[in-house]
ROSE-338363 format. One record per residue (C-alpha): x, y, z; residue number from 1; residue in one letter. Coordinates in steps of 0.1 Angstrom, whole numbers, padded with zeros to 4 digits. Layout:
<recs>
    xx    yy    zz  nr rest
     X     Y     Z NUM    A
...
</recs>
This chain:
<recs>
    xx    yy    zz  nr rest
 -0005  0081  0222   1    M
 -0002  0081  0186   2    A
  0017  0096  0162   3    Q
 -0008  0121  0132   4    K
 -0001  0119  0094   5    F
 -0015  0139  0071   6    V
 -0012  0132  0028   7    V
 -0020  0161  0004   8    A
 -0018  0164 -0030   9    N
 -0019  0210 -0028  10    I
 -0017  0207 -0071  11    N
  0016  0236 -0066  12    H
 -0006  0261 -0052  13    C
  0013  0285 -0029  14    A
 -0019  0296 -0011  15    R
 -0029  0258 -0011  16    S
  0009  0251  0008  17    Q
  0007  0280  0031  18    D
 -0031  0267  0040  19    L
 -0013  0233  0042  20    L
  0009  0244  0069  21    H
 -0019  0261  0091  22    Q
 -0036  0231  0090  23    S
 -0005  0208  0101  24    L
 -0004  0232  0130  25    A
 -0040  0231  0140  26    Q
 -0041  0195  0141  27    W
 -0011  0188  0154  28    S
  0004  0171  0127  29    I
  0041  0155  0132  30    E
  0041  0141  0098  31    I
  0027  0152  0062  32    C
  0033  0138  0024  33    V
  0029  0165  0002  34    V
  0028  0155 -0037  35    T
  0024  0186 -0066  36    E
  0043  0210 -0040  37    P
  0042  0248 -0047  38    Y
  0082  0244 -0035  39    L
  0098  0225 -0015  40    I
  0117  0248  0007  41    P
  0157  0241  0018  42    E
  0148  0233  0054  43    R
  0159  0208  0079  44    E
  0121  0193  0080  45    N
  0115  0194  0046  46    W
  0126  0162  0019  47    A
  0120  0159 -0013  48    G
  0121  0140 -0042  49    D
  0144  0150 -0072  50    K
  0119  0162 -0095  51    D
  0104  0182 -0063  52    G
  0069  0165 -0074  53    T
  0066  0150 -0034  54    V
  0079  0158 -0001  55    A
  0081  0142  0033  56    V
  0071  0169  0058  57    V
  0078  0169  0096  58    T
  0060  0195  0120  59    N
  0089  0209  0143  60    T
  0062  0229  0169  61    S
  0046  0195  0173  62    A
  0081  0176  0184  63    N
  0086  0154  0156  64    S
  0117  0133  0152  65    P
  0139  0146  0132  66    P
  0150  0122  0093  67    F
  0172  0097  0105  68    K
  0181  0095  0067  69    S
  0169  0104  0034  70    V
  0173  0090  0000  71    R
  0159  0107 -0030  72    K
  0143  0088 -0064  73    G
  0122  0099 -0093  74    H
  0087  0110 -0082  75    G
  0099  0091 -0051  76    C
  0117  0100 -0016  77    V
  0125  0080  0016  78    A
  0128  0091  0054  79    T
  0134  0075  0084  80    R
  0117  0093  0110  81    I
  0118  0077  0145  82    G
  0108  0040  0134  83    E
  0094  0043  0108  84    I
  0105  0043  0065  85    E
  0081  0072  0050  86    E
  0082  0072  0014  87    I
  0061  0098 -0004  88    G
  0051  0086 -0040  89    V
  0041  0107 -0070  90    Y
  0031  0103 -0107  91    F
  0015  0120 -0130  92    S
 -0017  0115 -0146  93    P
 -0002  0132 -0178  94    N
  0025  0103 -0189  95    R
  0025  0073 -0208  96    L
  0019  0040 -0192  97    F
  0052  0023 -0204  98    S
  0067  0047 -0182  99    E
  0041  0040 -0154 100    F
  0055  0004 -0157 101    E
  0091  0018 -0156 102    V
  0085  0039 -0126 103    Y
  0069  0008 -0107 104    M
  0093 -0015 -0112 105    A
  0123  0013 -0101 106    Q
  0100  0017 -0071 107    L
  0101 -0013 -0060 108    G
  0143 -0014 -0062 109    V
  0136  0017 -0043 110    F
  0113  0001 -0016 111    L
  0142 -0029 -0014 112    S
  0166 -0002  0003 113    G
  0143  0003  0032 114    C
  0167 -0005  0061 115    N
  0132 -0018  0088 116    R
  0107 -0037  0058 117    R
  0085 -0043  0089 118    D
  0079 -0003  0096 119    N
  0072  0011  0058 120    I
  0044  0037  0048 121    I
  0041  0041  0011 122    V
  0016  0072  0009 123    A
  0010  0101 -0019 124    G
 -0007  0098 -0057 125    D
 -0001  0072 -0081 126    L
 -0030  0085 -0099 127    N
 -0041  0048 -0104 128    A
 -0079  0036 -0096 129    K
 -0089  0000 -0086 130    S
 -0115 -0014 -0065 131    V
 -0087 -0024 -0041 132    A
 -0087  0014 -0020 133    W
 -0129  0025 -0028 134    G
 -0127  0032 -0069 135    S
 -0157  0016 -0086 136    P
 -0135  0004 -0114 137    A
 -0101 -0004 -0118 138    T
 -0078  0009 -0145 139    D
 -0048 -0005 -0161 140    V
 -0027  0013 -0140 141    Q
 -0047  0004 -0105 142    G
 -0037 -0032 -0120 143    E
 -0003 -0029 -0122 144    L
  0000 -0007 -0090 145    V
 -0024 -0040 -0076 146    E
  0002 -0064 -0081 147    D
  0032 -0045 -0070 148    W
  0012 -0044 -0038 149    V
  0015 -0081 -0036 150    V
  0047 -0086 -0048 151    A
  0060 -0062 -0022 152    N
  0042 -0075  0010 153    G
  0023 -0044  0017 154    L
 -0017 -0041  0029 155    T
 -0042 -0011  0015 156    I
 -0053  0014  0043 157    M
 -0074  0030  0024 158    N
 -0106  0027  0036 159    R
 -0144  0033  0024 160    G
 -0155  0048 -0009 161    T
 -0151  0088 -0002 162    V
 -0134  0107 -0034 163    H
 -0101  0120 -0021 164    T
 -0098  0137 -0057 165    C
 -0131  0165 -0065 166    V
 -0137  0183 -0094 167    R
 -0165  0197 -0115 168    R
 -0173  0168 -0135 169    H
 -0169  0142 -0105 170    G
 -0140  0128 -0084 171    G
 -0114  0101 -0080 172    S
 -0093  0078 -0052 173    I
 -0062  0080 -0062 174    V
 -0045  0095 -0034 175    D
 -0032  0059 -0013 176    I
 -0015  0048  0011 177    T
  0003  0011  0018 178    F
  0016 -0002  0048 179    A
  0039 -0029  0060 180    S
  0016 -0054  0078 181    P
  0033 -0055  0109 182    A
  0021 -0019  0108 183    L
 -0009 -0019  0094 184    A
 -0028 -0025  0129 185    P
 -0016  0003  0145 186    R
 -0034  0026  0117 187    I
 -0058  0036  0130 188    L
 -0085  0062  0119 189    D
 -0076  0065  0082 190    W
 -0102  0092  0070 191    K
 -0104  0115  0037 192    V
 -0114  0150  0052 193    V
 -0146  0163  0043 194    T
 -0151  0193  0058 195    D
 -0119  0212  0057 196    A
 -0109  0239  0028 197    E
 -0075  0228  0006 198    T
 -0074  0252 -0020 199    L
 -0066  0223 -0040 200    S
 -0090  0197 -0058 201    D
 -0075  0171 -0038 202    H
 -0090  0162 -0003 203    R
 -0065  0162  0027 204    Y
 -0062  0122  0039 205    V
 -0053  0119  0072 206    R
 -0047  0084  0099 207    F
 -0030  0078  0133 208    D
 -0002  0060  0146 209    L
 -0004  0043  0176 210    T
  0030  0041  0191 211    L
  0047  0009  0207 212    P
  0037  0006  0242 213    N
  0072 -0008  0250 214    L
  0106  0001  0233 215    P
  0119 -0024  0205 216    R
  0142 -0044  0226 217    A
  0140 -0077  0209 218    V
  0148 -0077  0170 219    P
  0116 -0088  0146 220    T
  0116 -0115  0131 221    A
  0124 -0120  0096 222    P
  0097 -0120  0068 223    L
  0092 -0147  0052 224    V
  0089 -0148  0014 225    E
  0056 -0155 -0004 226    L
  0053 -0193 -0020 227    G
  0042 -0197 -0052 228    P
  0013 -0174 -0061 229    R
 -0022 -0184 -0088 230    W
 -0032 -0161 -0116 231    A
 -0065 -0154 -0107 232    L
 -0075 -0136 -0134 233    K
 -0070 -0172 -0153 234    R
 -0094 -0189 -0136 235    L
 -0113 -0217 -0154 236    D
 -0149 -0217 -0128 237    R
 -0164 -0247 -0150 238    E
 -0129 -0266 -0142 239    T
 -0131 -0252 -0106 240    L
 -0164 -0269 -0100 241    V
 -0153 -0297 -0111 242    L
 -0121 -0301 -0093 243    A
 -0142 -0293 -0062 244    S
 -0167 -0320 -0069 245    L
 -0139 -0347 -0072 246    V
 -0119 -0334 -0043 247    E
 -0153 -0339 -0018 248    S
 -0150 -0379 -0031 249    W
 -0118 -0383 -0010 250    S
 -0119 -0399  0023 251    P
 -0121 -0372  0051 252    E
 -0096 -0376  0076 253    P
 -0103 -0380  0117 254    D
 -0122 -0346  0120 255    C
 -0116 -0349  0163 256    V
 -0080 -0345  0152 257    N
 -0078 -0304  0145 258    P
 -0043 -0310  0129 259    D
 -0052 -0337  0109 260    N
 -0086 -0318  0090 261    E
 -0066 -0286  0085 262    A
 -0035 -0305  0066 263    E
 -0065 -0323  0049 264    W
 -0083 -0290  0036 265    F
 -0051 -0274  0032 266    G
 -0043 -0301  0006 267    G
 -0074 -0299 -0009 268    A
 -0074 -0264 -0016 269    M
 -0043 -0264 -0027 270    S
 -0054 -0293 -0056 271    H
 -0084 -0269 -0062 272    I
 -0066 -0241 -0073 273    C
 -0036 -0262 -0094 274    D
 -0063 -0277 -0115 275    S
 -0085 -0245 -0119 276    A
 -0054 -0220 -0130 277    M
 -0024 -0217 -0134 278    P
  0004 -0207 -0109 279    S
  0019 -0174 -0116 280    K
  0054 -0190 -0130 281    G
  0035 -0210 -0155 282    T
  0012 -0183 -0162 283    A
  0012 -0162 -0196 284    A
  0032 -0133 -0186 285    S
  0010 -0102 -0184 286    H
  0024 -0072 -0162 287    C
 -0007 -0068 -0145 288    C
 -0026 -0099 -0136 289    A
 -0041 -0100 -0103 290    L
 -0024 -0125 -0086 291    V
 -0040 -0143 -0050 292    V
 -0009 -0152 -0025 293    P
 -0006 -0192 -0017 294    R
 -0002 -0191  0019 295    T
 -0001 -0230  0027 296    C
  0023 -0242  0057 297    S
  0047 -0270  0048 298    P
  0027 -0297  0056 299    K
 -0002 -0290  0041 300    G
 -0019 -0267  0069 301    G
 -0046 -0239  0055 302    L
 -0044 -0214  0024 303    C
 -0056 -0185  0022 304    H
 -0065 -0168 -0013 305    G
</recs>
């Protein structure tokens, strides 16, 4: 069994909103994030933000779970639906980058108010482009969102390079879906729907969330805070090569023991990275720097970057 999701930008169009309702019924969609709605009706299955720019909708005909709680912000709305914390987001492309910086900072605070950090889905339209979610290039907004995703421990669920927004002179990928790592493996078949009419310049995004096989009887382990991170954009490649050569001269451990080998390799990688680039704490302040998390074990285990 799975819950069916749709993300849609209907560009403030009444006919597009009517068509969306038909599509939700036709596909038996249970949860939908709508950005730029024509209007947000006063109904129990609609939850909108303070500005009327984004809403989360449940499908009563598909027996969707009711909202357990609703929190409203500017350009964001958080709802608890069953076990899921669904957050709808929208930021206009006509606003300044300085406003976008403030918005993303506030969105981080908004995210911290979720009761269940392991069951979060963030979806909507941030009007930010990044190669991380399929765009051919990354803009300054995309760099900031990349950093925000890392800082909040989320996983990017976008797949492929199909445009989510299509216009006469080209297209873009600005509709995004992020999820907490514990939830990400259960999100299946994320896709941009190219064969459905929307009456908008945006296409629908669909994905399924598989339901757990058993009730959640035990509490989940607390999230482990990320350790130090390196500022990848300040990487000195020449120093990286030299540090690698120097580290290769160190005596290798007894490879018969996998634990010793992993400990040696993890320590070597940390030394190389420390030599070739500063950690985030010592890097020059740059709000858009993309950083690589250092996830070494306390004993110097394997680092992933």
